[in-house]
N, C-alpha and C positions, 0 to 999 in steps of 0.2 A: 515261299523263302527261296532267297537267291541262292543259284546254284554255284557252289565254291569252282567247279573246274570250269565251267563258262566265264566266269568273272577271272580266271587265272589266266586263262585263254586271252581273253581282251586286252588285259594288262601286259602278258607276252608281246602279242602282237603290237600293243599301241608302243612298247618300250623301244620297237625296232625303227620309230620313226617320231615326229612331232605331234603330240595330241593335238594340238592345234591343227594340223594340216588335216588329219583323220575328221575331225570336228570339222573343218571347214568342207570337205567333202560330202558330209551329213546335210549342212547348211545349204548346199547348191543343189543336194538333190529335193530338199523339200522345196526349194523356191521353182524349181522346176513342176514338181509335183502340183503345188498350188496354182502356179499359174496356167498349167495343163488343164487341170479342174474347169476353169472358169474359161479357158478357151475352148475345151470341149462342148462346155452346155452353149456356146455362142455359136460358136464356126464348124462344128461337127455334128451335133445332134439335130434331129429334124425340128422345125418350129412351125407346124401349119398354122398357129395363128398370128405369125409374124411380129407377137407383142414383144417388148424387149425382155432379154431374160438378167442381161446383168452379170455384176462381179466387181470385183475391184484387185487388179494384178496388183496397181502400183502401192495399194495402201498394204496387200500382202507384203511385198518386195520388201518395203521399210522396216518389216518388225520381223522377218526370217532369222535374223541374226540372232536377234533378241530370246526369240522361243528355240531356236535351235541350242544355244548355250543354255537356257532352262532347263527343258526338257531332258538333255543327254550327259548334261553335267550336275547339274544343281537340285533338283526339286528331291524330296523325298515323299516316301508314301504318305504321308499325313498332310503332305502341302497341296492347296488348290487353289485353281489357277482363273481369274476372270480373263478371258482374251475380248481385246477387241472386237467389235460386231464384223468390220471388216475383214479379218484377219480370221475369219473360218476355213476356209482352204488350207490355212497353215496349220491348223490345229488338227484336220483332218488328215494331212498329207505326215504330220509328226505321228499320230496315231496309226497309221498303216503302215510305217515303218518301224513301229513298234508290234505290230502284229494285232492291234486293236480293233484293227478297222479291215474289214474283206475287200478284195479288187472291185468285186461287181459294184460297188456302193460309187467308186471314185466317178465314173461318168454320170453319175444323177445328182451334181450339185444344181440345186435349184429345181429338181423335177419333183413331179407327186410321187410323195411315198421315200422320196431319195434324200440326199443332204439338205439342210437347212441352210436358206440365206444366210442366217448368222447363228452362232451356237445354240442348241438348244438342249435343255437338261432331258427333256420329257418326248422330243421328238426325234432326235439324230441317234444314229444306230450304233454310235461310240463313244467313250467316256468324254463327256461334257461336265465341267463343277458348276460352273453357273452358265445361266441363259443370260445372252447380250442381245443388245439390239436397238433398245432405246436409250438415247445419248444420257448417261449419266446413271442409270439405274442399274446397268451391269456392272459399272466402274465401282459403285459404292457397295454392291452387294457385299464383298468380302467382309467389309468390316463389320457388318451386320452378322455375317457367317463366325465370323472370330468371338461375337460376344454370344452367340448360339450354341458356339462349342463349349464355351467357359461355363455356359450356364448350366447346359447337359453335365457337365464333368463335376461341379460343384454340387447339384440337385440329386441326379439319379446315376451315374456309372463314369468310368473312365472313358472320357473321349478322345485320348491319344492327344497328340502334339501336331503341330506344324504350323508353316507359315500360309498366309493368306494374302496370293499375288494379284493384284489387278494391273494387267496391259492396256494402257488406253493411249489414244492419240492426242496430241496436244490441245485439237480442237475440242475436244470433248470438254476439255477446263472450262470454256465457255457457260457450260451450264451451271445453274445455280445451284443444283442439287446437290452437285460434287464440293461445293465449299460449306452447304449446310450440315452436310455428313462429318468432312474434315475439321471444322469447326466444334461439334461436340464436345463440352467438356470429356465425356466419356471415353471418347477416340484417344485420347493422349496417352491412355494406360494400356492400350494395347500394341504390345512388342511385336507381336506375329504379324504386323500388317507391312507390307512392300508392294507400292505402288512402282511402274515402271511406265514413265511417259517415252512416248515413241515421238520425239520432238522432231517432226518431219518439215514444219513452218509451211504446211498446207492443207488449206480445206478444201471444201467440194469445190468453188468455184474459182480460187486464184490462189496464187503464193500469199500469204497473210504479211502484211506489211510491217505491223510490229507487234512480232509475237512475244518481247519483253520476257525473254526467259528469267533474268534477273528479277523481274517482279513474281513470276511463279515461286523461284525458291524464295523468295521472302515471305511469301504468304505461307508456305508451308513451314517454314523456319518458325513463323511466328504461332502456328498451331500445336508447336513442340514439335513437328517431325524431324527426323533425322536427313539431310538433304545431301545427296551425293550426286555431283555432274558428271558425265561421261560426255567430254565435248569431241576430244581428238583423237585419233588411233595410233599407233604405234610409228608409221612412218611420217606423219606429219606433225609429231611429239620430237623427232628426231632429227628434221629440219629446223624445229624453231630453235635448236642448241646452236645452229650454225650460225656465223655473222650475218647478219640482217635477220636471223628470224624472230627474235622479239617482234622487231616491227611487221613482219607478216603475221604472225599470230596476232597481233594488234588489227592490224589491216581487215581481217576475216572475222575477228569477231566484232568490230565496228560497222562494218559494211551493213547496209539494209540487205533484209532477206532476199528481196527479187534480186538483188544486183549478185548475192550468193548464188540462189539458184539458175541464174543466167549463164554462170560460170560452168554450169555442169553441162551446159547443151555446146559449149564451145572446144575446137581441137585445142593442140598445143599451143600453136602459133597465138590463138586468139586470146589464151589463157596469159601467154607472156604479155600482151598488150592491155590487158585489160585490167587483171590483178594486181601491180604496182599501182594503179590509181596516180593522184597527182598531189597527194598529201605527204606530209613529213613522212621520210623514211621510205618514200619511193622508189629510190635510188636504191638503197640497200636492198629492197626486197626484188628490183629487176633485175640485180647483181646476182642476188642468192639461186633464183630460179633459172638464173641463165648459164649455171653450171650444172645445171640438171635436164637428164635428157627426157625427149618427149613421151615416152610411157611412164616413166616414173612421175613426172608432173602432175600427169592425166589421173594418174592414180592419185597421188598427193590429196589434189581438192576435192576427191572423194572420200579420204583418208577420217571420217567421221567416227566418234568413239562408239555410237549404238551397231555399228559395222565392224567393228575390232574383237574379236573374239577373246584376246590376251586384256584388253580394256574392262571388258563385261565383267570377265573373270575377276580383276581386281577389285572392280565394284561391288559385289556380289560378298567378298570376304570383309570388307565395311561394314556390312549389316550389324545395326545394333538391335538387338532382340530385347532391348528395354523397354523402347519406343519405335511408334510407326518409322517407316522410312519411306521415302521417295527417291527414286534414281530418276534423274532427268540425261536420257541418252540421245542424243543428237544423230538425226539419221538424214536418208534422203529417201523422198519418196520416190517408188519405182527401181530403188536399189537393185543394180543386175540387168535392168530389163532396156530395152531400146529407148522405152519412155521415159527414163531416168531423170527425175528432174524439171519434166516439161509443166509448165502451169497449170495447165487441164489434164492431167492424166489421172485424176483421183477415178472417174470411171469409164477412161479409154480403154479399149482391148488391144491388143497386139493384133496386125494383120496376119496371114498366114506365111507371107514372105519374114515378117519380123519372130513368128513363133520358130520357123525353120531356121532363123539365121542364130536364136535362142538355142535351140537345140544342140545344134553345131558348135556353139560358144562351149556348150556344157558336156559336150560330149555323149547328147542322149539320141533317141531316134523317135523323131516326130510321129511316126508312126505306129510306135509302140509305147507311148508314153507312161505306162504305168511297171515298169520295171524296179526289182527289191534289188537290194546290194545281194553279192554272194554271201551265204551264210558265215562261209571262213574267212572272208576278208576283214581289213582290219575296222572298214566302216562296218560292216555286218554284225561283228562282235561287238561293236560299241552298242549298236543297236539292240544286240540282244541282251549286253549287260544293264542297260538303260533299263530294258523293258521289265527284266528282274527285279531291278532295285526300285521301280515304281509299284510293284504289285500290292495291291491292299487286300487286306483278309476281308473275307465276304462278311456283309452286314448281315445279320439276322432280325428280321422285325419284330420288337416285342408287341404282343399282343394289348392292344388297349383295355385298361380296364371299364368292366359294365358301368354305363352312367345310365344313372335312374331317370324315369322316363318324367314321374311326379313324384316330389316330395311330399305329398300329403296335406299342405298348408293351403287353408282356404280364408282371405280377409272377411270377416264375417259383417264388417261393416267400418263407417268411417270412409276419410279421403285418402288418394295416396298416387303417386305418381310412377310412371313405368321408369324412370330415373332413377328413382329410389330404390325401386325393386330390382334392378342388378345387383348392388352391390348386396342387398337381403339375399339372392339367390345363390349369390357367391358364398357368403357364410354358412346358408344352412347347408352347403356341398361339403364343406369342410368338417361339418360335425356327422351328416348321413352318409356320405361317400368320400372319405379322406384320401384315398386311391387316386379317386378321381382328381379331386382338390390340388394332390399335391403336384401333377400335371399341368395346371393351370398357370399361367403367367400372364398378368396384365402389364400394359405398357400406356401410358401417357405423356402426354408433350404439356408438363406443368400445369394441368388442369385436375388432378386427381381429388382434390378436395369441393372444389363445383359442378363436379360430375357424381358426387356420391359416393365416392370409393373410400373414403377414410375409415369405414367399419372394416373392410378386408383390409385395406393396408393395415392399420393398427394389429389386426388378428395375424398376418403374415410377414409382414414388414417390408422392408426394402432389398431389393438385390443390389450387392456390391461384391466386387473381387474378393476385397478385403473389409475387413470390419472397422468399421469406424464409429466413432463417439456420439452419441444424440446427446447433444449441449444443452437441450430444454426436456430432456426426460425427467429431471425434477422442478419443471414447471405445471403447476396445477393447473395454469389455465392454457396450457397447451391441449388442444383436443386430439390433433392428430399425429400421430407420436411416428419420427422418423428415423426408426432402428434400420440401420446399413449394415449387411452382414450378405457372406454366402450361401446362406441360407434363405433369404428374401426372396419373395415371388412377386412381388413387382418392379416394376423397371420404370425411372423416370427420366425422361429425356428433356433437351431444351425445346423449344418453341420451333419447332420444325415438322410439320406433318409427314414430308416425305421421309424423312429418316425412319419416324414411328412406325409406317406401314413399310419400310424397306426391311425394318427389323423384325415385326412380325411376321413377314414372309418366310425370313428365314429361320425363325424360331418354329415356325408351320412347318418346315423341310428335316428338322432333325430327325422325322422317321426314317426318313429316305437315306440319310446321311452316316446315322449313328444307328439305326434302327431303335432308335428311343424317342416315342411319340410325346410331344407337347400339345397344350390347348392353349394358344398365343391369344389373348383378347386385347384388341387397342380400342382406347377410349378417347374419341375427340368430339370439338364441337363439330355439330353435323354440318354447318354453314362451311366447314374447310374440307369435306369429304372430297368436294371438286377438285382442291388443291391437291390431295393424297391420292387421286383416284388413279392415275397413270401407272406410278411406281405399284400401287397394291393391285391394280388389274395384271401388270407385268408379273409381281411376285405371284400369281395365282397361273399365269401362265407357265411360271419356272416350275409349279409342282407344290408352292409354298400353301398351305391350309391355314387360315387364320379367321378370327371375327373380329369384323370392325364393328364398331359403336358408336352410332354420331347419335350425340343428345348435348343440350337441348335443341329440337328441333321445330322448322317450319315458322311460318308467321304467329304461331301459338308461343313464340317468345317476343310477346307483343313490346313490351317496353324497348327491346333493343333496338328497334328499328329494321330498316331493310338491310341496312350491313351486317347484320347476322342472321336474318330470316331466309332458311334455305327453300327453295321451291322445286330445283329437279332431281333432288337427291333420290325420291319416291320411284324416280323412271329408271334412275339409273340403278338402283338395285334390280328392278325387274329386268335390266337390260345385259347388265355383267355376266359374261360367262362364267363356269362354273362358280357360282355363289348363288344363294338362295336369302333371299333379302325377306326380313320381317318387320312388320309395324306393328308392335302390340298396342291394345287398348287396356288392358286392364293388368295388374298386379301378375295374376295367375296368368297371363297370356305369357308375360315376359318368363316365368319361371320353364314354362312349357317348351316355348321357341328356343330359348338358351339353351337347356337340356339337349333339344332334339339337336341342336345347331353344335355344340361340345361333343355329341357322339357322331358326329360324322367327320371329326378331325382325325389326323395321324392315321392313314391307312391308304393303299394304293388308290381305290375308289372313291377317296374322299372328296369333299366340297367344302369352298367356304363360306362364310354367312357374313351379313349384312343387318344388324337391327338397328331403325330409327326409333330413339326413345324420346320422351316428352317430360316437361317438367312441369304439366298442367295437373292439378289435383282432380281427382275422378271419384265421384262415389263408387266403391268398390262394389256396393249392392246390385247396380244396375248390369253386372256379369250376368247374374243369377245362375251360378255354378250349380250344377245338377247336384243335390244330396246323395241319391245312388250312386253306386259304384260303377255299374258297368253304364249310366248313362254320362259320368265323370268321365269317366275313362272314353266314350264317344266323341265327347266335348273337345277333349284334350287332343284326340286322332286330326280331329276336323281342326282345329287352333294351327297343331303342327302341318296340315296339308294345303292352308290357305285361306278359309273362310268357315265360318259357322251361322247359324241362326239364330238371332238373338231374342226375337220377337215373330210370331207365327198368327195370323188371324185365317178365320176360317175360309173366306173369301176375297182374296188380297186384290185390291184394286190398283194397288201400286208397290213396289218394293224399294225400300231405300237401302242403299248399300253406302256404309261411311266405313272408314277406316282410322286408327289411333285416336287424334284426340279428338275427333270429330264425330265421335258415338252418342255424348251426350244430346249436342245438338239434333243428331240422326233420331233418335228417342223420342227427344222433344219435339220434334215436327211429327212424329209418328202419333203421340197424343192428341195434337191440336189439330190433324188431318182425322183421327180419331170423333173427337168433338163433332165434327163436321158432318159425321157419315160417312167416312172414308176409309175403309180398311187398309192399314201399311205394314206390310212386313218390314222387319231390319235386320238385315244381315251385315254381320263385321267380317270385314276381308284384313287379314292378316297376312299373307303373301300376294298380291298381284302375279308375282313371275310363277308361283306354282300354280295359280289358275290359269295363266295363258298357256304354259306346257300341258297342261290337261285338255284346255280347248284344243291345242295342236294337237294333241295325240288323239283326241277323239275324232278329228278331221283327216287322220292318216297321216299328219305331217309330222309325227313325232312317235317317240316310244315313251310311255310312262302309264301311270293309272290316271282312271278317270273318273271314278267313282266320288270325289269329291264334288265334281258339277250337278250328278244326280242328287246328291243329299242336301246340297245348298242350294242350286237352282234348278230344282225337277220340273220338268216341262208344264206338270199340271198347275203348277203355281205359276207360270209366268203372266208376267206384268209390265207395264209402262216402268221404267226403272230410272231413279235419281242414284247417281255417285257422287260422292261428297268425300275430299280427302283435304288435310294442310299439306297442297303440295301441287305440282302440277296436273290439271283434268284429265288429261290423256292417259295418265296411268293405272285410270279404270275404265275409261272410256269403251275399252274392248268387251268388257262386260255383258252389254246390250246384244252381242252375236252370240250367246250361248243361246238363247231363245228368239233371238230375233225379232226383240221387243223394242218399241221407240224408247228415246231416253235422254236425260241429260245430263250433263258431266260439269260439275260444280268443282271446282279448286282454284289454287293461284296462278294465275298466269303474268303478273306484273310484281315489279318492285314494291315491296312491303313500305309500310309506315308505322311511326314509332305511336303508341295511345296503347287504351284500354282495351281488354281482351276483346270485348264485344264489339267497341268502333273498328276493332281491326278486320274482325270477322265480318263484319257488316261492310266493310269497306271492298273485299275480295267477293263479297256475294257466297260464302259459307256459312253465314248465321242460320237461325233456325227459321226467321221469315223469310230465306232466300231459296231452302229448302221446301218448304211449306209450297211458296209459290210456283218453285219450279213441277212439285208434282200436280198442282192444280192446272197448270197450264199443260201437263202430258194427259191426262185425264178428261178434258174440259173438252 
């Protein structure tokens, strides 16, 4: 709660002078702190390896004014901010002044165990609302965070109010994922979204020749956003009112970006020579600036709106909270630093003399860079008042409801697909564990019907902030009912996989933001998992726990041809940190692995999951699920742990290890080998990643259980091994190392072909004949 006495003191002190002057004092201290963190990491801290440490002093300087004005005047407790990656030292400097970061961390930027290179929710010691670092992903995260907050608010509890800010550099708008998010139809309804574009017109290598600010404004406006442009500061605006001012304004707006940036490197005499140009109005401009003293002229050419605290304050006052807003703030890269406006200043570091010069300009001590304001000073009281205003209530994590491990159903006969089992399991969950099902939210990019979610969607409805009429509700031939309301549990996005994984990442972070765990399940075509991988991986890094379902998958999707046949996704699941991947072979395997995956979500030690499913109809009796309760439970635990024996022979001469859609061929190959007098064990792998972790643990290279290896691949049954999957063969090739046996790894390692299923399997060498041939080669 705010302290009335402290706020009253601050107001009394601020009343004695200009609030903007006090805010400017804080602004300069933030600039100094952010510059000093990077300087210390590169120029002061020992670096035995000699490797570049890096940092971005100029990128920090361009956004210091924007961030200072936000934190110390505008933000409220419910607001959250995504900070552009290279401005992490600015965020840490602000948190330090607010009392949220201990001084001992300031010299640790980019040091092991210290402040991270880019803002990180899970690794930094001070408050970070959104992890950023991968271009486009952190910028769009607040959009999905806004939807997640609204979803929690309508489904579970009051999640409060607040704006979701994104602070982005103009170069970040080159990332296509940014526009995929901005243009999604659902975003135009999110009035709490505010983007502030740091328009410094420089990228990593150069001054961008045609930043086309007008085009950017038009694109945001066309998407339904409010556009506020902050071009010039008070000094320039005053000059524009004088005779010749309109010509000067037109000249600055029309000149190429590199020409303007070059003016920033000029002294007053050079500015007088270059600024008028040789076009219409040049004489008027020359006359205007001829009457201005040198100091004022040099300040004026730098007086852009993104560095004018009054102009920024006026822009914030215009925000329309009924639709998303973008504030395009013109800035100078390196503003206030000796490297100001230099075309290669992106990663450049101040020299020691330049740093000492900056210390003198700002009245700081280069030998003691971490000083705070005196608590009783106007700036100190402003920091104190801001800290108390921004204090958030502590969130208490609600315990997740118990997820059933087994719902007791066993397909007795007939064929079914693992894809269809997804929707059926979710429906069973609504009946047998409604408290768990209430926290499930599914998301898809316009593929709900083609991924067998229709039954689930009909049951729970489609989520929308407002009730919408279903105009086909009375159409008897409509199978999937599109009932949109705040009580729905399915969210449909446009066809953009990056948006889907961005949203499930934020829905999977509600446990840490509002203490309310959700179980988000994103469903997309498996071939497009690779397109969505980076933002999903980054969401996991940032603490978002979710389930990604890729279906249908592999060359088993034969008729779709090579364009839609995924090859590398099984190994992606194996390699993705913070994630357990499963590729079930049978309907019961889907149920067990999905329930296990849900049970790991929404908690501090939670993990995400990736399920790779198939549209191939498979005879469910091949699963041979034990009827004895204890044996069934043992099978379930093995499925969840990564593998189970599907067929055992008395004295096996070969082991066939199959996964997913390849199990029918694996069993058929074992039958044919048996006819030749060759005994073959058959093992069904459900999670290569868990098996690899168990093998690493056995070798002392990781921590974790190893019992699954002894149960499924006991040393006394070791035999030459054929592994086969509908994916890249290296995914299972490591299994021969469990008992160091000879092996043959079958799989898909070239682009697919359209055709009949058996023709396609034969083409890739994963059909029954190929498995039998590989086994004979190994034991001959």
